[in-house]
Each structure stands twice: as structure tokens, then as C-alpha cells.
N, C-alpha and C positions, 0 to 999 in steps of 0.2 A: 832667856830672851824669848820674845813672842813673834819675832819677825823672820820671814822666809825671804832669802835673797835669791833672785833668779839669775843664774850665770848666763843662760842663753837668751834672756830678755824676750819672752814671748811678745808678739806684736798684736796690737788691736787694729786689724786691717779694715774693719767696717762696722757700722752699727745700723740698727733699724728701730723705728719708733712710731707709735700711734698714740693719739691723745683725744680726749673728749672735747666738746665745744667750749666748755668753761675754761679748761686748761689752755686751749689754743688762743684764747683772748689775751694771754700773757706773753712773756718773752719767748716761750718755746714755739709759738704759733707758726712762725715762718721757717722753723728748723725741722719739725717732725715730718716724717714721710707721709703720714695720713692724718687728716683731721676728721673726726666723726661729726656728722650732722646732728646726731642725737646719741645719747648714751646707751641705747638699746642695741645699736649696731645691727639692726634687722633681725634680732633674736626675740624670743618670747619671754626670756627671763634675764635678770642681770648677771646671774652666774654663767649662763651660756654666752652672754656678750663678753664677759671677762675672758672666758676661754678662747673665744674667737679673736679677741684683741691680741692675746698672747701668741696664738697661732700665726696671726699676721706678722707680728714683730719678729718671730723666728724666721719665717719665710723671707721677709724683707731683708733681714740681716744677711742671710745667705745670698740673696740676689744682689745686694749692694757690695758684697765681697767678690762678686763675679764668679761665684761657685755654683754647683748644683748639689742637691741633697746627697748624692752618692759620695761626695767628697768629704762629708762631715763625719768625724769619728765619734762624736758624742755631743749630747745636749745636757746641760746642767741648768736646772730651772726649779723655781718654787713660787709660791704665792701666799696669800693670807688666809685662804679658806681652809676649812677642816679637811684633813687628809690631802692637802695641796691638790685639790681636784682640777683646778684650772691648768696647772702644769702637767699633771698626769694625763688629763684628757687631751690636751694639746699634743703631747708626745705620741699619742696613738696615731696621729695623722702623719707621722714621719717614720722612716725606716732606718733609724740609727739608734744606738744605745742611749739610755736615759738615766741620769742620776737626779733624783728628786731631793731637794734640800729645803730646809725651813729655818729661817732666821728672822721671821717677821719682816720688818721694813729694812733689815740689814741684808736681806737675801741677795741683792745685786752684788755687793762687795764680796759676800761669801762665795757666790758663784764665780766671780772673776778670780778670786784667790785660788779656788780649786781648779779652775780651768788652766790658769797659768802654771800651777804646780804640775798638772798632768802633762802639759806641753813642754815645760822646762825639763821634766824628767825623762822625756822621750816616750811616754806611755800613750800619747796621742799627738797628732800633728795639727788637727783642725777641730776646734771645739766652739760650740755656740753656747753662750751663757745669757740667760734672759729671765725676766720676771715682770710682774704687773699687778695692778689692783683696780678695783672699781668702787666708787663711793657707795653705791647703793647696796652692793653685796656685803661689803665690809661693815657698813653701818648696822645692818640688821643682824649680822652675826655677833658683833662685839658689843653693841650698845642697845639700841631700841628698834622695834619695828618701825619702818618708815611711815606707815599709816598713822601712827600716833601723833606725828607732827610735833615731837618734843622740842622745846626751846633749847638751843645750844648755848652752853655757858661761855663766857668770854675767853677762857683758857683753852677752848677746843680748837682743833684743827680740822681741815676738810680733806678726807681721803681722796687722793688723786685718781681719776679715771684715766688709765693709760697703761702702756706696756712698752718695754724696750729691751734690746739685747745687743750683744757685741760678738763679733767673730774673732776669736783669739787663736793665733796660729804660730807655728814655728816658721821663722823667716825663710828658712831653706826650702820650705814647701810651697812658697809663694812665688819667689823669683820673678817679680815684675819690675824690679828696679826702683820701686818707691820706698821711701823711708817712713814707715808708719810709727805712731807712738808705741812705746814699749812699756810693758808692765815690769818694773824693775825690782819691786819687793812688795810684800804684803804682811801686815801685822794682824795676827789673829787675836780677837778681843777676848776678854774674860767677862763672865756674868757679874754685873754690878747691880746692887739693890740698895737704894737710899731710903726705902720705906714709903715711897709714894703709893697711895692706894686709889687715887682719883683716875678713873679710866679715861676721863676727858683731858687730863693734863699730861699728855705724852711727852711734851718738851721737857718738863721738869723731871720726869722719870728717866728719860734717856740721856740727858746732858752729862750726868756723872760718868756713864759708860763711854761716851764720846771723849770726854776729858782724859779718862784713864788710858784709852787706846792711843790717842794722839801723843800724850806724854811718854808712853812706853815706846811708841814708834820713834820719836825723836831721840830717846835714850838709846835704843837698839842701833839706830842708823848713825848716831853721832851728828845728826843734822840740827840746824837751828830752824825755827819756824819760818823764817824768811827765806829759806832755801826754796820754798814752794811759791810759785806765782799765785796759787790758789789752794787753800784748804777748804774743801767743800763737804759739809755734812749732809746727811740724807734727808731728814725730816724732823728736825728739832722745832721748826717754826720760829717765830720772832722771839717768844719768851725763852724757849730752850736755847736759842743761839746766844742770847744775852747771858744766860746762866753759864753756858760753856765758856764764854770769854772770861767771865769772872773766876771760874774754877781754874782755868789754866793760868790766868794772871796771878792767882794766889800762890801758884807753884813756880812763879818766875818766868812763865812763858807767855809772851804777848802775841796774840793772833788777830787782834782787832783790824789790822791793816790788810790782811790777806784771807780773811775767813768770810764765807757766805754760806747760807743754808738753802738747800733746794726748796724747802717749804716756804722760805721767805720770798723767793723770786718767781715761783711757778705761776702765781695768779696775778692778774692785772692790778687789782687794788686790794692790798692785803687787809685793809680795814674792814672790807665787806666779808672777809673770810676769817675774822678774828686773828688767830695766830698763823694762818697760812696753810700750806699743804702738808700731807702726811701720806703714809701708805707705801707699800713696796713699789708702786708705780711712780712715786714722787722722784726719787733719785734715778729710776730707770728712764723716765721721760726727759728730765732735765739734762742728765749727763749724756745720754745717747743721742741727743739732738744738739742742743745749744753748746754744751761744754766740749763735746767731741769735735764739733765744727771749728771751734776756736783752737783746739789742739792741732787739727789738720792744717789750719791756716797759719799756725805758729804765732797766733796772738796770745796763746798760753803755751808754755813749754814744760812746766813741771806742776802737776796737779796731784794732790792727795785727796782721794775720794774716801770719805769716812761715813759709810751707811750705818744707821743706827736702828735697832729693833727692840720693841717692847715685847717680852716673851710671856704675855698674859693669855688667859683664855676666859671665856664667860664663866666657866666653872670655878676657876681660881678666884676671880673677882667676886663672884657670888658668895664665896666662902670667906671673904674678907682678907684674902692674901694681898700682900704688896706686889709691886710690879718689877720683876727682875728684868734687866736690860743688857744689851750687848752692842758692841760696835766693832766692825772690821774695817781696816784701812788698807787701801791699795794705791800704790804710787804709779802714776802713768806719766811717762816723760818722753820728750823728743830728744833725740841724740844730735 
């Protein structure tokens, strides 16, 4: 089995989010805590802007939880840049322990799973889990220098500029009488590689990993796909989402009625962005604003968040390697 069941059901008591101007033209615009007027965020480089966004998301998450920094037991965070510098540099602004993680665009679900495990086991009471990305910093690290102005192929996605986080706590340590959404279980994914080598075709590369994790989650839990109001993947984009639905359907699991991908819905007009959004900030922004708001309003009661990640590097791609991928799934439910 790949699934951890949480007896004490750690609660997601607050989220925080920030997104760029392009992202806020879409569905998340009225739900994020802060909309950037420009993607530099007052900084001199894109990398510094990304770090500042993540710092904001962490601080806002704590503020929205009605807590202060002294009450946080741990931060779990990561990002897409080499040596996860955005997360590490953001962590130096806070006086609490830090676990840096890397799962590419699956980092949000990985962070949630680890935070819930620590809280459920009694090793921590209050944990902040956060991640983010920036189009310009990711683009020049993974593909081409922005100055070249390369034409993007139709299978490409647009890395989301944004960050988001959640405050995950033991309910006994909150005691405010509110019934927050609970993390009930988490399925840890396996690395899956179907031989895709195109660094622009992230959806096709990651869809098999998403299918593998979703199928194993349903097997482990004994649940049907329609148990969930929403099965939301991280950043497969339009093409990857279609591939995922085909792959699960071939195994006798129908998710067409309750599946959506964060990359499909983050931008206003997906045709302008080819396959939609990607990046660690994609699921971070969409889930920690739009989806969490619907959970709190009980418009959604059972959500399976399946963040996907392509575990490539410029070195591996330059050497002709295929793209190994992973997906972690976290169930968030109202009781």
C-alpha cells in the first residue's frame, strides 16, 4: 500500500496565496490574498521576486490562521529553482525549523503529506506547508533564455507566477470551535517514466504518474472515483488532462465527471496559453485560493489533490534522458 491514513485527521485551518497579474485575470483573481501589479514584485531579479512571493505566502498563511510566528513548529517548503533557493532564502526570514523538499510541481502535495504526517504523529502541532514558482525564473532555468524570444510550441504550458501555503494543525491545538477541512489520508506516488523526452510536453510526461497514483489511491482506500466531489490534478494542462482521463478509463475508472486540472483553469483564456498553466505555483495558487474557499463554504466537501511533478533537469535533458515523473495525492474532506 502507498497510502497513509491519518487517525487524528490534521486540519487545514487557513491558507495564503499571491499571484501575478496574468494569473489573476482568471478564476483565482478574486480569491488570492494579493495580486501583483507586475511580476517583478519590486525586486531587481525574477528569482528575488519568486523568493519574496513565497515569503509573503508563508506570512499571510500564518496571519490568516490567526497565529503568530512563535506558534509555528515547522515550515515545509520547496520550489523549482536549483538548490530550492526560493524556499531556503524565504526560510531565513523566519525563526522556526525548516524542512526543504523537492518534488518539482508535486511539491505542494508532498509538503501537505509530510505536514499531516508530522501533525498526526504528534511530532508537531502547527506546520506551514508552502511552495511557489515564477514564469521567468523557471523558463530560463529549464528551457531558453527569455531574451531569445523563442517561439513556444503548441504542447507547451505557461509556468504560473504565484505562491501559496496552508496552515496544518492538530485540532486540539486550535480550539476555536470551527470545523475545518481535514487531511484524511495521503498516497505517496512512485516515479513513473513513459519515455517522453520533450521538455515542452509536461502534460504527456506527467499524466501516467497521475494515473498511477490515483488508481493506487482508490485501491488502497477502497473508494470509487465518485466518492470525491473533485479530483484535481496539479498542472497537466489541457492535453495532459485528456491523457489522464484516457489512462484511468482504460483501467475501468471513470473520472471525467469530477476531474479538473489546475493548469486548465488558472488562466482566463486557455487558447492563448496553449495547454494552460504549470509550475509548483500552479496548484499552490489554485488550491490555496479558489478550491480552499469552496471547501470552507462547503460547496465542495471531498477533494483529492493530486499534484504532479516532472523530475527533470537541464543536465538530464541535455544528455537525452527521458523525463521521470511523480504524483502525490492528498485527500481533504469536510466532516
